[in-house]
C-alpha positions in Angstrom: 109.9 122.6 125.2 107.8 119.5 125.7 107.5 116.7 123.3 104.1 117.6 122.0 105.0 121.3 121.3 108.2 120.1 119.5 106.1 117.8 117.2 103.7 120.6 116.4 106.3 123.3 115.9 108.3 121.2 113.5 105.3 120.9 111.2 106.0 117.2 110.8 103.3 115.9 113.0 100.7 114.6 110.6 97.9 113.2 112.7 97.8 109.6 111.5 100.2 110.5 108.6 98.2 108.7 106.0 95.6 107.4 108.4 95.6 103.7 109.0 95.9 102.1 105.6 94.0 98.9 105.9 93.9 95.4 104.5 90.8 93.4 105.1 89.4 90.5 103.2 85.8 89.4 102.8 84.4 91.6 105.5 81.0 93.3 104.9 81.5 96.8 106.3 78.0 98.1 106.4 77.1 101.8 106.6 76.1 103.4 109.9 72.8 105.1 110.6 73.0 108.9 110.4 70.5 111.4 112.0 70.9 115.2 111.9 69.3 116.9 114.9 68.0 119.7 112.7 68.2 120.3 108.9 70.9 118.6 106.8 74.1 119.9 108.4 75.9 120.1 111.7 76.8 123.5 113.1 80.4 124.7 112.8 82.5 122.8 115.2 85.8 124.2 116.4 89.0 122.1 116.2 89.7 120.4 119.5 93.5 120.3 119.0 96.1 122.8 117.8 97.2 120.9 114.7 95.8 121.7 111.3 94.1 118.3 111.0 90.5 118.5 112.0 89.8 117.1 115.5 86.4 117.5 117.1 84.6 116.5 120.3 82.6 113.3 120.1 80.2 111.9 122.7 80.4 108.2 123.3 79.4 106.0 126.3 78.7 109.1 128.4 82.1 110.6 127.7 83.4 113.4 125.5 86.6 112.7 123.7 88.4 114.0 120.6 88.1 112.3 117.2 90.4 112.9 114.3 88.6 113.3 111.0 90.9 111.5 108.6 90.2 111.2 104.9 93.4 109.2 104.6 92.1 106.3 106.8 90.1 103.7 105.0 88.1 102.8 108.1 87.2 104.2 111.5 89.2 103.2 114.5 88.8 103.2 118.3 91.8 103.0 120.5 92.1 99.6 122.3 92.8 101.1 125.7 89.9 103.5 125.4 87.5 100.8 124.2 88.5 98.7 127.3 87.8 101.6 129.6 84.3 102.3 128.2 83.3 98.7 127.4 81.1 98.2 130.5 79.2 101.4 129.6 78.6 100.2 126.0 76.4 97.3 127.1 76.1 94.0 125.1 77.8 94.7 121.9 79.2 91.7 120.0 82.5 92.1 118.2 82.7 90.9 114.6 85.2 88.1 114.8 86.9 88.1 111.4 90.4 89.4 112.1 91.5 92.7 110.6 95.0 93.5 109.6 96.0 97.2 109.7 99.1 98.9 108.3 100.1 102.5 108.7 102.9 104.3 106.9 105.2 103.1 109.7 104.8 99.6 108.2 104.1 97.7 111.4 101.0 95.5 111.1 98.4 95.2 113.9 95.7 92.5 114.3 92.4 93.6 115.7 88.7 93.0 115.8 85.8 95.4 115.2 82.8 96.7 117.1 79.7 98.6 116.2 79.4 101.9 118.2 76.9 104.6 118.7 78.3 108.1 119.1 77.3 111.7 118.5 78.9 115.0 117.4 77.2 118.3 117.7 74.2 118.1 115.5 74.6 114.5 114.3 74.1 111.1 115.7 75.8 108.0 114.4 74.4 104.5 115.1 76.2 101.2 114.4 79.4 102.8 113.1 81.8 99.9 112.7 85.2 100.7 114.2 88.4 98.6 114.3 89.8 98.1 117.8 93.5 98.9 117.6 96.3 100.5 119.5 96.6 104.1 118.4 99.6 104.8 120.6 100.5 108.5 120.9 97.5 109.5 118.7 95.3 108.7 121.7 97.6 109.9 124.4 97.5 113.3 126.2 101.2 113.8 125.2 100.2 113.2 121.5 97.0 114.1 119.8 94.5 113.1 122.5 92.3 111.5 119.9 91.2 107.9 120.8 88.9 107.8 117.8 89.6 108.1 114.1 86.7 108.7 111.7 87.7 107.6 108.3 86.5 107.1 104.7 83.8 104.7 105.6 82.0 107.6 107.3 83.2 110.4 105.0 81.9 108.7 101.9 78.4 109.2 103.3 78.8 112.9 104.2 80.3 116.0 102.8 83.0 117.6 104.9 83.6 121.4 104.9 86.8 122.6 106.7 87.6 126.3 107.4 91.3 126.4 108.1 91.2 130.2 108.7 88.9 129.8 111.7 90.0 126.2 112.4 86.5 124.7 112.4 84.6 122.2 110.3 81.1 120.8 109.7 79.5 117.7 108.3 76.5 117.8 105.9 74.2 115.6 103.9 75.9 115.2 100.5 72.7 116.1 98.7 72.6 119.5 100.5 75.9 120.7 99.2 75.7 123.9 97.2 78.8 124.7 95.0 78.4 128.5 94.8 80.8 131.1 93.3 83.2 131.0 96.3 84.2 127.4 95.5 86.9 126.5 92.9 87.0 122.8 91.9 90.2 120.9 92.4 91.2 118.1 89.9 90.8 114.8 91.8 89.8 111.3 91.1 88.7 108.3 93.2 91.2 105.6 94.0 89.3 103.0 96.0 87.7 105.1 98.7 90.3 107.9 98.7 90.6 111.0 96.6 93.9 111.6 94.8 95.2 114.7 93.1 98.2 115.5 90.9 101.1 117.2 92.6 104.2 118.6 90.9 107.5 118.3 92.8 110.3 120.2 91.1 108.9 119.4 87.7 108.0 115.7 88.5 104.3 114.9 88.6 102.8 112.3 91.0 99.5 111.5 92.6 98.9 112.3 96.2 96.1 111.2 98.5 94.1 114.1 99.9 94.6 113.5 103.6 92.9 115.6 106.3 94.8 113.5 108.9 98.1 114.9 107.7 99.2 118.4 108.6 102.3 118.8 106.4 101.9 120.2 102.9 103.2 117.0 101.4 104.7 113.7 102.7 106.4 111.2 100.4 107.4 107.6 100.6 111.0 106.9 99.9 110.3 105.4 96.4 108.1 108.4 95.5 110.9 110.8 96.7 113.4 108.9 94.5 111.1 109.0 91.5 110.6 112.8 92.0 114.4 113.2 92.0 114.8 114.8 95.4 117.0 112.0 96.8 119.9 113.7 95.1 122.2 114.2 98.1 120.7 117.5 99.2 120.9 118.2 103.0 118.3 116.4 105.1 117.0 117.0 108.6 115.0 114.6 110.7 111.6 114.8 112.4 109.1 112.6 114.2 105.5 111.9 113.1 102.7 110.3 115.0 101.4 107.2 113.1 99.2 104.3 113.7 100.4 102.7 117.0 103.4 104.9 117.6 105.7 107.3 115.9 108.3 107.2 113.1 111.3 109.2 112.2 111.2 110.8 108.8 113.9 112.5 106.8 113.0 116.1 106.0 114.1 117.4 102.6 113.6 120.9 101.3 111.8 121.1 97.9 112.5 124.3 95.9 109.1 124.3 94.1 106.0 122.3 94.7 102.7 122.9 92.9 99.4 121.5 94.2 95.7 122.4 94.3 96.2 125.6 92.3 99.0 126.9 94.6 102.7 127.1 94.1 104.8 126.6 97.2 108.5 127.4 97.4 111.2 126.1 99.8 108.9 123.4 101.3 110.0 121.0 104.0 108.8 117.5 102.9 108.9 114.5 105.3 110.1 111.3 103.5 109.1 108.0 105.2 110.7 104.6 104.5 109.4 102.1 102.0 106.7 99.8 103.6 106.3 97.4 100.7 102.6 96.6 101.4 99.7 97.1 99.1 97.5 100.1 99.9 100.2 102.2 101.5 100.1 105.7 99.7 103.2 107.0 98.0 102.3 110.6 98.6 100.0 112.4 101.1 98.7 115.9 100.6 98.0 117.4 104.0 96.1 120.3 105.4 99.0 122.8 105.2 98.4 122.8 101.4 95.0 124.4 102.1 96.1 126.8 104.9 94.2 130.1 105.0 91.5 128.5 102.8 88.4 126.5 103.0 87.9 123.1 101.5 84.8 121.0 100.7 85.5 117.3 100.4 82.9 114.8 99.0 84.5 111.4 98.8 81.2 109.7 97.8 80.9 112.1 94.9 84.6 112.1 94.0 84.9 115.9 94.3 87.0 118.4 96.1 86.6 122.2 96.2 88.7 125.0 97.7 87.8 128.6 98.3 90.8 130.3 96.8 90.2 131.4 93.2 93.7 132.6 92.3 96.9 130.9 91.5 98.8 131.7 94.6 102.5 131.4 95.4 103.4 130.7 99.0 106.9 130.9 100.5 107.2 129.1 103.8 
């Protein structure tokens, strides 16, 4: 078994596992230009990778590469090595010089600059999208996720994102074009900064979790959140690896007897617990795509809403 299949089969790989949680001061992060090629939505786009997190083909500088659609990342990112490889094809494109400091759940900071980029997905052109230039590590490698681009909340707050986890496909649409018909059931969420958070009940303890399309596990917790939820009680723990900003981390895997989120009850759930980072902005809990498996979801960060297709209170045993 190769390293990539091991990460995917354990269910611990979480894309960016919380995205890149960013600290930036006094930087004007202006919106990109958006142009649909026809109508107000892209066609359905199949996932480009085998994980549950949505990855799609993106055309940039004459190349087609994978991009991770990550509602847990505050800003969009381009891998430093990939940017160097295509820089000559981009033409004159000044960097914005104010340094950016990025933190992922692994806790290691990175310094970087940013650049405005033009790119396109099927049915949608993006112009002047500001991306931080950082080392994405295994996220960008063929042995990892093969995604040298992360499209984060700065883009998603301008568009609605519909994900079909049954067919493993997604589409982007004009927020004003969204129709909430009878198949959609609204999920209780609220805005926290530019993220959406929703209440999650872990063995009777309630906490807020960031809705994170970049995470594939049902739920991931920081060590303080796991302690507050009472699951650091001496129960047996396994270990697993997760891909994060710039590398990978080892997480303890604890089995939770009962977990309730987004109208579903899950039993005997393996929950990765990552170490305390101690930096502002790092989420305490991440609700990933496995919480919506066999469903669709409609996420509108700009409008502060989240819908799912399931209408019933479901109980799922892993």
